[in-house]
N, C-alpha and C positions, 0 to 999 in steps of 0.2 A: 509763340512756339512755331518753329519752322522745321520741317523734316530735312534730314540730311540725305542727299541722293548720290553723293560721290563715292565710288568704289575706292578702296585703299590701293596704294601702289603695288601691294603684293599680288593683286589680281591681274597677272599678266599672262598666265598660261591657260590654255584650254583644258577641257576635261581629259582628253586623251593623254596630253603631256603629264598632267598631274597623276593620272592612273599609272602611267609607266614609271614615273618617279616613285610612286608609292609601292609598286611591285618590288622594286629593288630594296626599299626599306623593309618591307615585310619579310622578304627572304633572309635578309641579314638578321632580323629579330628572331625568326623561327629556327634558323640554322646558323647560329653564330660560329665564329672560329672555334675549333679547327675545321669545321665543315666548310666546304667550298661549293659555289654554284657557278663557277666560271669555266667549267670543263676540265678542271684539274683531275687527273687520274686518281683512283682510289676506290675503296669499298663503296658500293652504291647504297646510299641511305634512302633515297626516294627519287622518283622521276615524275615530273608534272607536265601535262599538256596545257598550254596557255590558250584559253578560249575567250574571244575568238582569235586574238593574236597579241604579241608583246606590246603593240602600240595602243591597243584598246582592251587591256585585260579585264575580264569580268570574273573569271573562275579558273582556278588551278586544279586540274583533275589528275589524281594519281593514276599512273599507267601500268603499274606492275601487275594488275589483274583486270582483264576485260570486264568481268562481272562487277567489280567494285567501281571501275571507271564509269560504266554505264549507269550504275545506281547513283553515283555522285551527281551526274548531270540530270538524271530523272528527278532527283529530290532537291535540286538546287533552288528552284522557284516554281510557283504555279503560273503557267502561261496565261496571259490575260486575253488572248485572242486566238482564233483558229490559225492564223499565220505564225504566230509565236509558238504555238503548240507543234506545228509541222516542223519548224526550225529546230525546236528542242528534240523532237523525235529523230530528226536526221542526224543530230550530233550523237544521240544515244546509240543509234544504229552504227555509226562510224566507229565509236570507241569500243563498242561491243565486238565488232568484227575486225578490229585493229586496222581499219581503213582510214585512219586519221590523217595519213600523209596526203590524202586527196583534198582534205578540207583545212587542216591545221598544220602549220610548219614549225611553230615555235614550241620548244620544249626547254625545261629547266632540269638539269641533272644535279642532284645533291650528292656529294661524296664526302667521306670522312667517317668518324666513329658514330655508330647509331645512337649511342647514349647521349651525344651532344645536342641532338635535335629535339624539337618539340614532340615528335613521334615517340621517342624513347621515354620522355618525361610522362606523357599522358598514359602510355601503356603501363608504366610502373605504377602511376597514381591510381589508375582504374583497374589494374590487375587483369588485363585482357589484351589480346592482340587487336590491333586496329589499323586503319588507314585514315589519312587526313586529306580532305578536300578544302581548299582555301577560297573564300569569297573576297573579291576585290571591289569595294564599294566606291561610290563617287566621293569627290572631295568634300569633307566636312570636318569641323573641329573635333567632333566626337568619333571620327572614323577609327576603327580598331580592327586587328585581325579577328575574323570570324571563321571558325573551323567547323566543318561538318565531319563528324566522326562516324566511320563505317566499320562494321565487322568484316572479317575475311570473306563472308558470303554475300556482302553487299547490303546489309541491313543498316540503315541510318538509325543509330541508337542515342546519339547525343549531339549537342552543339557546344562549342567552346568559344569563349571570348577572352582576349588578353588586353589588359590595361597597360599601355606602353609608356604613357606620359602622365603628367599630373592630372589632367582632366579625365582621361580614359581610365586611369587607375581608380580615381574617385567614383566614376560611374560603374565600373565593374564591382567595386566594393559595395556600392549602393544597391545594385541589382542582386547581389548575393544576399544582402540583408533583407531586401524586399521579398525575394522568393522564400527565404526562410520564414519570415513572418507570415506570409500568405499561406504557407503550407500548414500553419496552425490556426488559421482564421475561419475555417469551416465555410468557405465559399461554396455556394450551391448552384449558381447560375453560369459559371464559366470554369474552364480548366486552365491551370497554369503549369509551367514546367517545374520539375523537382531539381533541387541541387544535388548533383552527383559527386562533385568535388569542388573545393575552393582552396586555393593556396597561392604560393608565390614561386616564380621560376625566373631566375636571372634578372631580378629586379622588377619583373612584371607581375601584375595580379592576374590570377587565372580563375575563371569560373567555367565549370562544365555543368550543363543542365540537360535534363532528359529531353529527347526529341518528341515534340507533339506530332500526332499523325496528320500533318497538314496535307498529305498527298491523297487522303481519302476523299471520296466524292463530296462536293460542296452542296449545301442547301441554301435556298434564298433566305436572307437575313431580314427579319421584320424589325421595324423601329421599336416595337414593343419588347422584343427579345433583347435588343441592344440596350435599351434604356434599363431594363430589368437587371442586366449584368452590370451596368455602370452603377446602379444603385446598390448592388451587392458589394461592389468594391468600396463605394462611398461610405458604407456603414461598417466595414470589416474591422475597423479599429475604434469604433464609437463616433459619436457626434458631439459637437458643442454649438452653442448659440450666443450671439452678442453682436454689438455694433462693429463696424469695420475698424474704426480707430480704437486702438488699445487692444485689439485681438492679437493672438500669437501670430496670425498670418500677417497682420499689419507690421508688426515689429520685424518679422523676417524679411518682408518686402522692402522695408526702409533700409535694412542692412545691405541688401543686395543692390538697391539703388545707390547707396553711398559708395559701394565698391566700383560702380561704373560712372560715377559723377564726373570724372575727367574726360569721358568720351563725348564727342560732339552731340550725340543724341541724349545724353544723360540729363541735361537740364530740362529738355522738353518732356521727358518721361516723368521726372520728379514733379513738374508743374501739373501734368495731367493727373497724377495721383492725388495731388492736393485738391484739385477740383472734384475728383470722384469722392474723396473723403468728405468734402463739404456737402455735396449733394446727397450722400448716403445718410448723413445726420445720425439719428438714433435708430434708424431702421435696423432691425435684428436680422443678421445673416446666419445661416447654418453652415457649419464647417465639417468636413469629413475628409476621406482619403480620395486620391485620384491616381490613375495609372500614369499620367504625365505625358504620354505619347500614344494615345489610343487612336491610331490611324488605320485605314482599311488594310494596309500591308502588314500590320502587326496582329492580325487576327484571321481566323478561318471559321466559318460556320458550317458545322456538320449537322446531319439529321438529329443527332442526339447529344451534341456538345458544341459549345462555343469556345474555341481555343484562342487564347490571348498570350502573346509573348512580348519580349523587350520591355522589361519592367525597371530599367535603369533610372527612370525619372519619377518613380513612385514617391509620393509624399503624402503626409497627413496634415490635417488642419487647414485645408484650402477651401474657399467658397464652393458650395455644392454646385455642380453643373459644369465645372471646367472641362471634364472629359467630353461632355456632349458638344460644347462649343469647339473644342479642339478637333474632334472627329469630323464635324461638319466642315470646318475650314480646310482640313487636309483632304477630305473627299472632293471638295470643290476645286482646290488647286490641282489635284490629280486629274480631274475630268476635263477641266477647261484650260489649264495652263496659265490663266490670267489671275495671278495672285492678288492683285489689288481689288479686282471685281469680286474675288472669292471672299475677301475680308468684308466688303460692303454687304454682300448677300448674307453672310453668316451673322453679322450684327443685326441685320434686318429681321432675321428669324429668331432672335433671342427669346422673345415671348414664347414661341412654340417649343423651342428646344429646352427651356428651363422650367416650364410649368410642371412637368412630371417630377421635378426634383424639389418641389415645394418652395421654390424661390418666389418671394412676394413680387407682385407685378411692378411695384415701384423700384425694385432692386434688380430687375432682369437686365436692363441695358447696362447698368453700372457693373453688374457681374461680368457681362460679356466684354466690356471695355477693360475691366481689371484683368481679365484673362489675356487680352492683347498686350497690356503692360507687362504681365508676367512672362509672356513668350518673348517680347522684345528684350527684356532684361536677360533672359536666358541666352539669346543670340549674342548679346553684347558681352556677357560674362564669358561665354565659350569662345568668343572671337571668331564667329562663323564666317564673317566677311573675309578676314585675313586668311582663313583656311581655304577660301575659294568656293564656299557653299553657294549653290545656285541662288538661294534667297537670302544670302548673308547681308546684303545692303538693304537695311530696313526702310530707308528713305524712298525706295522705289515702289513699295507696296504697302507695308503695314503702317508706318508712321503717318502718312498723309490722312488715311482714314481715321486712325485713332485720334489724332489732333483735331480734325474737323468735327468729329462726333462729340468729343469732350467740350469743345468750344460752343457747341449748339445746345448743351444741357441747360 
């Protein structure tokens, strides 16, 4: 088994160019013809300030109301540092006082019939007046338009997601189903959004979910509280027990591996799974549900609630502890930027991370390595490398660690 380190030919553009290209795509999706965004005169549907600029777009802020514009920036994301907070506050002050010309020069004016744009559809679907702020994320295969929905007085009351292609339509549909199921599962250790609207618009899948109050003061998150919430999710749809080979998870993983068998990495992953299966033997694993992308940026810990969002990867029947391994890996990548070292350190902590989930000592490293296989297959299935995702080329970080650890079993 040898890891693949070469980026595909599609990876030729930097993040800024990919964001600018995506900005054009998003506006065409949200405001299709007969709407125009090229300065053509006509009735004004919406006007957006491009933050920070059209070459590095991060956020489109509606400018028709200073209060709404300021609220859109204030609720865009939680600053992670004092400098980031100061920058955010400067933008808030600028849009609130209409002094944006001093900081931002790029605007997008949408003209045409109001009913033709996403604003009109959502207003009719939710039966209320609203304004839309648009988040422009980094290049990823699963990138999709994410809309912050605000009331006329600036209250963020919901977030919308649009599935625009085969992958993102499937993910939006999956998150709709997940939130619906979780809404009836009697979770007690965490809070999840509610589905406010689900439907289709111009060939796209639409999900509108309630806004969690992520802007409230944060509280320190203890490992005990995090693990308790993960266990709450793990058991929300029941548990099952049995050997890896022959389990529902095994059958599903084999089908996913078969689907990526023609990729250069596919043979190595299949061989790794065979070794893991042989070493797991008749050891009984417990299976339950997992969030699927439980990362630090998908949650907020308040004094009286742990808020968790982005449930599009939710699944049942997976080995217990996957959420703990995923969170540890993403936290390390976020803090160090060294993805390969993060994988090494995460697998090294498998015993400590998985013990609270009742995973037998003999199965802990195998569970952690199975998680790496699962994540690798996800990246390949979604074609993250081709989409320009920063960690899309698995041979530069995940595969070398996975293959070496499997060979050492």
